[in-house]
Backbone as JSON, one array per atom type, in Angstrom:
{
  "sequence": "MNSNSPLRLLALVAVAGALTGTAVAEPKAGGTVYSKRAELKLLAEPKPLAASAASAGFAEALKITEVRGTWLNVTGARGSGWVFAGLTAEKKPDAEKLAGVGSVDASESTTAAAARPLSPEAEQYAARHGKAEAGRDVDWVEAEARKVRPAIVTAYMKENKKGEYQE",
  "N": [[231.68, -42.95, -63.18], [230.55, -41.12, -66.08], [228.46, -39.43, -68.18], [229.5, -39.81, -70.49], [230.6, -42.07, -70.49], [232.33, -44.73, -71.83], [231.68, -47.26, -71.21], [228.7, -46.49, -70.91], [228.95, -45.69, -73.82], [229.42, -48.28, -74.92], [226.8, -49.54, -73.72], [225.32, -48.48, -75.27], [225.71, -48.87, -77.65], [225.27, -51.92, -77.68], [222.69, -51.43, -77.3], [222.06, -50.86, -80.03], [222.35, -51.95, -81.97], [220.83, -54.85, -81.4], [218.57, -52.92, -82.23], [219.13, -52.59, -84.82], [219.27, -54.87, -85.67], [216.2, -55.58, -86.02], [214.29, -54.77, -88.57], [212.75, -52.69, -90.34], [208.98, -54.11, -90.49], [208.7, -55.76, -93.52], [208.68, -53.57, -95.32], [207.54, -51.34, -98.02], [207.57, -50.32, -101.66], [206.14, -46.6, -101.57], [204.94, -46.65, -99.07], [205.69, -45.43, -95.64], [208.43, -44.36, -93.66], [209.96, -43.92, -90.29], [212.41, -41.65, -89.61], [215.11, -43.03, -86.78], [217.35, -42.05, -85.83], [219.35, -39.07, -84.2], [220.48, -37.06, -86.74], [219.96, -38.76, -89.47], [222.15, -40.56, -91.75], [221.33, -40.28, -95.05], [222.08, -41.97, -98.02], [224.16, -42.72, -100.77], [224.19, -44.65, -102.29], [223.15, -48.1, -102.34], [224.97, -48.48, -99.78], [226.95, -49.45, -97.53], [229.54, -48.25, -97.08], [228.58, -45.42, -98.83], [228.93, -42.72, -100.2], [227.43, -39.81, -98.25], [224.19, -38.74, -99.46], [221.92, -36.95, -98.43], [220.33, -35.73, -95.49], [218.53, -36.72, -92.45], [216.26, -36.09, -89.92], [215.85, -36.52, -86.17], [212.73, -39.43, -86.09], [211.92, -38.01, -88.37], [209.5, -38.12, -91.48], [209.42, -40.91, -93.58], [209.16, -40.96, -97.22], [208.57, -44.34, -99.0], [210.43, -45.02, -101.7], [211.53, -47.04, -102.86], [212.76, -50.97, -102.78], [215.09, -52.94, -101.72], [216.59, -55.49, -100.44], [217.63, -55.41, -97.02], [218.15, -52.88, -97.43], [216.71, -49.33, -97.68], [215.56, -46.78, -100.56], [214.8, -43.47, -100.42], [212.71, -40.85, -99.38], [213.03, -37.93, -98.23], [212.44, -34.34, -96.04], [214.75, -33.23, -96.55], [215.54, -33.75, -98.68], [216.7, -36.9, -100.84], [217.86, -40.41, -100.47], [219.78, -43.08, -99.72], [218.87, -45.94, -97.41], [219.7, -47.74, -94.52], [217.56, -50.4, -94.03], [217.19, -50.96, -90.58], [217.52, -48.69, -89.82], [215.19, -47.3, -89.43], [212.3, -46.59, -87.88], [208.87, -48.08, -88.53], [206.89, -46.73, -86.73], [206.2, -43.85, -85.74], [208.93, -42.09, -83.86], [208.96, -41.93, -80.33], [210.17, -38.73, -79.21], [209.61, -37.53, -76.48], [210.08, -39.69, -74.71], [212.57, -40.05, -75.3], [214.13, -37.74, -74.33], [214.19, -37.74, -71.4], [216.23, -39.08, -69.23], [215.88, -39.04, -66.76], [215.04, -39.22, -63.09], [212.87, -42.42, -62.82], [210.53, -44.82, -62.89], [211.08, -48.73, -62.02], [209.69, -50.01, -63.45], [209.47, -48.47, -65.97], [211.97, -47.78, -67.18], [214.64, -47.12, -69.23], [216.87, -48.35, -71.65], [219.04, -46.49, -71.84], [218.36, -45.18, -69.41], [219.04, -46.84, -67.62], [221.97, -47.04, -68.24], [222.76, -45.26, -66.87], [225.28, -43.53, -64.16], [225.82, -44.94, -61.48], [223.65, -43.81, -57.8], [224.8, -42.24, -55.07], [222.93, -42.96, -52.92], [222.37, -45.73, -53.96], [225.05, -46.89, -54.07], [225.46, -46.83, -51.24], [223.83, -48.77, -51.0], [223.94, -50.46, -51.5], [226.89, -51.1, -50.62], [226.02, -51.78, -48.07], [224.77, -54.2, -48.37], [227.0, -56.18, -49.27], [227.58, -55.8, -51.78], [229.3, -54.31, -52.6], [231.69, -54.13, -53.98], [230.51, -53.87, -56.81], [230.51, -51.02, -57.61], [233.55, -51.26, -58.12], [234.01, -53.28, -60.39], [232.08, -52.01, -62.02], [234.41, -50.42, -62.9], [236.14, -51.91, -64.24], [234.51, -53.08, -66.54], [234.75, -49.92, -67.49], [237.9, -49.56, -68.28], [237.69, -51.92, -70.09], [236.36, -51.5, -72.17], [237.15, -49.38, -72.95], [239.77, -49.87, -74.87], [237.78, -51.1, -76.63], [238.13, -50.13, -80.39], [236.54, -47.9, -82.34], [237.34, -48.58, -85.61], [237.25, -51.34, -84.42], [235.06, -52.49, -83.77], [233.76, -51.77, -86.38], [235.1, -53.52, -88.08], [234.36, -56.24, -87.09], [231.46, -56.12, -87.18], [231.38, -56.36, -90.21], [232.6, -58.24, -90.71], [230.72, -60.34, -89.5], [228.71, -59.82, -90.78], [226.61, -57.97, -90.0], [224.0, -55.43, -88.47], [223.87, -52.69, -90.34], [226.1, -54.4, -92.41], [224.3, -56.43, -93.08], [223.24, -59.0, -96.2]],
  "CA": [[231.13, -43.62, -64.11], [230.0, -39.87, -66.47], [227.79, -39.56, -69.3], [230.35, -39.68, -71.62], [231.63, -43.18, -70.23], [232.93, -46.13, -72.88], [230.49, -47.85, -70.89], [227.31, -46.09, -71.29], [228.96, -45.67, -75.34], [229.04, -49.59, -75.22], [225.45, -49.93, -73.53], [224.19, -47.99, -76.28], [225.95, -49.84, -78.99], [224.63, -52.96, -77.81], [220.69, -51.33, -77.99], [222.01, -50.19, -81.43], [223.44, -53.24, -82.53], [219.29, -54.89, -81.37], [217.64, -52.57, -82.9], [219.37, -52.15, -86.06], [218.56, -56.21, -85.94], [215.03, -55.61, -86.44], [214.18, -54.02, -89.95], [210.92, -52.62, -90.67], [209.16, -54.84, -91.04], [208.45, -55.38, -94.8], [208.5, -52.16, -96.02], [206.74, -51.42, -99.1], [207.59, -48.92, -102.0], [205.09, -46.09, -101.33], [205.2, -46.96, -97.83], [206.57, -44.13, -95.33], [209.2, -44.57, -92.21], [210.53, -43.07, -89.45], [214.45, -41.74, -89.21], [215.56, -43.07, -85.77], [218.69, -40.6, -84.94], [218.84, -37.58, -84.55], [221.05, -37.46, -87.92], [220.37, -39.61, -90.35], [222.66, -39.92, -93.05], [220.61, -40.81, -96.42], [223.39, -42.21, -98.86], [223.82, -42.03, -102.78], [223.61, -45.99, -102.87], [223.17, -48.79, -100.77], [226.19, -49.85, -99.12], [227.47, -49.11, -95.8], [230.41, -46.99, -96.8], [228.87, -44.64, -99.3], [229.11, -41.3, -99.95], [226.2, -38.98, -98.61], [223.78, -37.97, -100.54], [221.14, -35.91, -98.0], [220.23, -36.42, -93.8], [217.01, -36.72, -92.23], [215.8, -35.49, -88.69], [214.59, -37.72, -85.97], [211.31, -38.48, -86.04], [211.1, -36.81, -89.69], [208.92, -39.02, -91.7], [210.7, -40.34, -94.99], [208.81, -41.82, -98.28], [209.53, -45.32, -99.32], [210.39, -44.97, -103.11], [212.62, -48.33, -103.86], [213.49, -51.66, -101.67], [216.24, -53.5, -102.09], [216.89, -56.33, -99.45], [217.67, -54.46, -95.63], [217.89, -50.86, -97.83], [215.5, -48.56, -98.49], [215.52, -45.88, -101.1], [213.77, -42.76, -99.32], [212.35, -39.18, -99.86], [212.54, -36.65, -96.84], [212.63, -32.89, -96.04], [216.26, -32.71, -96.9], [216.42, -35.07, -100.5], [216.97, -38.07, -100.83], [219.22, -41.1, -100.73], [219.3, -44.63, -98.99], [219.36, -45.69, -95.98], [219.58, -49.31, -93.97], [216.29, -50.36, -93.2], [217.07, -51.32, -89.2], [217.82, -47.49, -89.09], [214.06, -46.87, -89.17], [210.83, -47.13, -87.74], [207.24, -48.37, -89.31], [205.85, -46.09, -86.17], [207.33, -42.4, -85.34], [209.31, -42.66, -82.46], [208.13, -40.44, -79.39], [211.45, -37.78, -78.87], [209.79, -37.23, -75.27], [210.26, -40.54, -74.04], [214.09, -40.3, -75.05], [214.59, -36.77, -73.47], [214.98, -37.14, -69.97], [216.35, -39.89, -68.9], [216.46, -38.99, -65.4], [214.19, -40.36, -62.43], [212.17, -43.18, -64.07], [210.05, -46.05, -61.86], [212.11, -49.36, -62.94], [208.89, -50.29, -65.04], [209.6, -47.89, -67.57], [213.01, -48.17, -66.84], [214.83, -47.73, -70.54], [218.43, -48.89, -71.29], [219.05, -45.28, -71.95], [218.5, -44.48, -68.05], [219.84, -48.08, -66.52], [223.17, -47.23, -67.82], [222.87, -43.74, -65.7], [226.28, -43.56, -63.28], [225.16, -44.66, -59.84], [223.62, -43.06, -57.57], [225.46, -42.38, -53.81], [222.31, -43.76, -52.46], [222.73, -46.9, -54.59], [226.9, -47.01, -53.55], [225.19, -47.02, -49.82], [222.68, -49.79, -51.11], [224.98, -51.88, -51.95], [227.77, -51.38, -49.99], [225.51, -52.39, -46.52], [223.98, -55.63, -48.68], [227.79, -56.77, -49.55], [228.35, -55.94, -53.11], [230.43, -52.77, -52.91], [232.35, -54.82, -55.66], [229.82, -53.79, -58.0], [231.66, -50.19, -58.45], [235.21, -51.45, -59.43], [233.23, -54.49, -61.34], [231.94, -51.26, -63.75], [235.22, -50.15, -63.34], [236.73, -53.0, -64.83], [234.05, -52.89, -67.89], [234.84, -49.14, -68.79], [238.43, -50.04, -68.55], [237.83, -52.43, -71.32], [235.43, -50.72, -72.73], [238.04, -48.11, -73.64], [239.96, -50.59, -75.19], [237.2, -51.61, -78.39], [238.19, -48.76, -80.96], [235.69, -47.76, -83.98], [237.96, -49.76, -85.8], [237.36, -52.97, -84.24], [233.57, -52.8, -84.42], [233.27, -51.91, -87.36], [235.21, -54.7, -88.57], [233.62, -57.17, -86.56], [230.23, -55.82, -88.14], [231.14, -56.82, -91.95], [233.57, -59.96, -90.7], [229.78, -61.27, -89.68], [227.28, -59.02, -91.6], [225.49, -57.54, -88.65], [223.93, -54.25, -88.91], [223.72, -52.28, -92.36], [226.17, -54.73, -93.39], [223.78, -57.93, -93.98], [223.41, -59.37, -97.43]],
  "C": [[230.49, -41.92, -64.75], [229.45, -40.5, -67.29], [227.87, -40.29, -70.25], [230.94, -41.27, -71.72], [231.75, -44.02, -71.65], [231.66, -47.02, -72.75], [228.88, -47.91, -70.95], [227.2, -46.51, -72.93], [228.42, -46.67, -75.85], [227.34, -50.03, -74.79], [224.44, -49.84, -74.93], [224.39, -48.41, -77.49], [225.07, -51.21, -78.97], [223.14, -52.25, -78.37], [220.31, -51.13, -79.29], [221.66, -51.63, -81.96], [221.46, -54.18, -82.49], [218.28, -54.76, -81.81], [217.83, -52.83, -84.41], [218.97, -54.32, -86.13], [216.95, -56.57, -86.49], [214.87, -54.77, -87.1], [212.88, -54.32, -90.13], [210.31, -53.95, -90.97], [207.92, -55.08, -92.43], [207.93, -54.63, -95.24], [208.79, -52.68, -97.53], [206.97, -50.16, -100.56], [206.22, -47.95, -101.89], [204.87, -46.26, -100.08], [205.57, -45.53, -97.06], [206.82, -44.72, -94.07], [209.62, -43.54, -91.86], [212.48, -42.67, -88.95], [214.08, -42.3, -87.56], [216.89, -42.87, -84.82], [218.33, -39.54, -85.73], [219.09, -36.99, -85.53], [221.26, -38.16, -88.86], [220.7, -39.12, -91.65], [221.8, -40.95, -94.55], [222.12, -40.8, -97.79], [223.29, -42.32, -100.45], [223.83, -43.26, -103.28], [223.58, -47.03, -101.65], [224.31, -49.75, -100.52], [226.99, -48.79, -97.61], [228.44, -47.39, -96.01], [230.56, -45.88, -97.9], [228.88, -43.61, -98.99], [227.38, -40.69, -99.14], [225.52, -38.17, -98.96], [222.62, -36.45, -99.61], [221.37, -36.44, -96.18], [218.73, -35.9, -94.12], [216.87, -36.51, -90.98], [215.36, -36.63, -88.06], [213.23, -37.88, -86.0], [211.06, -38.33, -87.37], [210.86, -38.44, -90.97], [209.91, -39.67, -93.71], [209.84, -41.64, -95.97], [209.71, -42.96, -98.8], [209.12, -44.99, -101.09], [211.1, -46.47, -103.69], [212.76, -49.68, -102.56], [214.27, -52.58, -102.51], [217.06, -54.32, -100.94], [216.68, -55.41, -97.89], [217.58, -53.51, -96.11], [217.17, -50.53, -98.27], [215.8, -47.38, -98.98], [214.2, -44.94, -100.82], [213.94, -40.9, -99.67], [212.24, -38.57, -98.17], [212.7, -35.19, -97.56], [213.39, -32.32, -97.07], [216.8, -33.63, -98.48], [216.1, -36.38, -100.07], [217.62, -38.97, -101.29], [218.76, -42.87, -100.2], [220.04, -45.11, -97.85], [219.33, -47.79, -95.46], [218.07, -49.11, -93.35], [216.31, -50.17, -91.16], [217.32, -49.96, -88.33], [216.76, -46.5, -89.08], [213.01, -47.45, -88.69], [209.59, -47.27, -88.07], [206.58, -47.21, -88.87], [206.52, -45.01, -85.86], [207.18, -42.86, -84.17], [208.68, -41.24, -81.77], [209.04, -39.92, -79.07], [211.0, -37.66, -77.08], [209.94, -38.35, -74.48], [212.11, -40.37, -74.29], [214.82, -38.82, -74.16], [215.19, -36.82, -72.34], [214.45, -38.11, -69.45], [216.97, -39.89, -67.34], [215.59, -39.83, -64.01], [212.82, -40.85, -62.9], [211.61, -44.61, -63.38], [210.79, -46.69, -62.85], [211.1, -49.96, -64.01], [209.16, -49.86, -65.48], [210.92, -47.31, -67.34], [213.82, -48.34, -68.65], [216.53, -47.84, -70.5], [219.05, -47.61, -71.05], [219.83, -45.15, -69.73], [218.94, -46.08, -67.27], [221.15, -48.11, -66.69], [224.19, -45.71, -67.65], [224.61, -44.76, -65.09], [225.12, -44.33, -62.09], [224.89, -44.11, -59.3], [224.39, -42.72, -56.15], [224.47, -42.95, -53.18], [222.38, -44.94, -52.83], [223.88, -47.78, -54.73], [226.44, -47.49, -52.65], [224.77, -48.52, -50.13], [223.81, -50.99, -50.75], [226.32, -52.14, -51.17], [227.3, -52.02, -48.32], [224.59, -53.92, -46.78], [225.33, -56.21, -49.42], [228.22, -56.62, -50.98], [228.59, -54.12, -52.98], [231.58, -53.27, -53.98], [231.87, -54.27, -56.73], [230.22, -52.24, -59.05], [233.55, -50.51, -58.95], [234.45, -52.64, -60.1], [232.92, -53.02, -62.73], [233.05, -50.53, -63.88], [236.42, -50.3, -64.28], [236.54, -52.34, -66.31], [234.48, -51.38, -68.31], [236.88, -49.31, -68.79], [238.54, -50.76, -69.6], [237.14, -52.49, -72.54], [236.6, -49.59, -73.75], [239.19, -48.65, -74.73], [239.92, -51.35, -76.97], [237.14, -49.75, -78.65], [236.99, -49.43, -82.14], [235.86, -48.99, -84.7], [237.41, -51.17, -86.07], [235.93, -53.41, -84.57], [233.1, -53.02, -85.69], [233.22, -53.02, -88.8], [234.54, -56.13, -88.4], [232.05, -57.13, -87.18], [230.62, -56.37, -89.78], [231.93, -58.58, -91.92], [231.32, -60.73, -90.76], [228.6, -61.08, -90.02], [226.51, -58.9, -90.87], [225.22, -55.92, -89.33], [223.43, -53.66, -90.48], [225.04, -53.37, -93.15], [225.94, -56.48, -93.46], [223.54, -57.64, -95.02], [221.5, -59.5, -97.17]]
}
């Protein structure tokens, strides 16, 4: 499984979905939130498919000028626009925690680290403990994940009012 495999992307989408369900706790005009995306689009209007008006970088402070349900009108260093609250954090994200997902203790593991491919040692351990089919299971999940196209995910999110399509 390579670092851009569908399984890894599917895992990251699942994490993103979980994070978007947790919007900023009661954002208020005059408050500050921080971008959780490397390149966060600030939209011209509070609609998921609106034109981009500006952008913000990862962990960039954004001043809230207006709140409409789950949408925030914000101003950052590169301009103003609307953003879905689930794409922001009330505390500044720590870039160092995201930078290296190499070796980590299990107690400090992140979803991104857990989604990385198994090392040869892990595969040998699985074989010694009668779990060699785990690799085939991962291959099957990757094959199934390749069938899921962005349009399918978008349609599902719209139909079920998930993420930025919440009302």
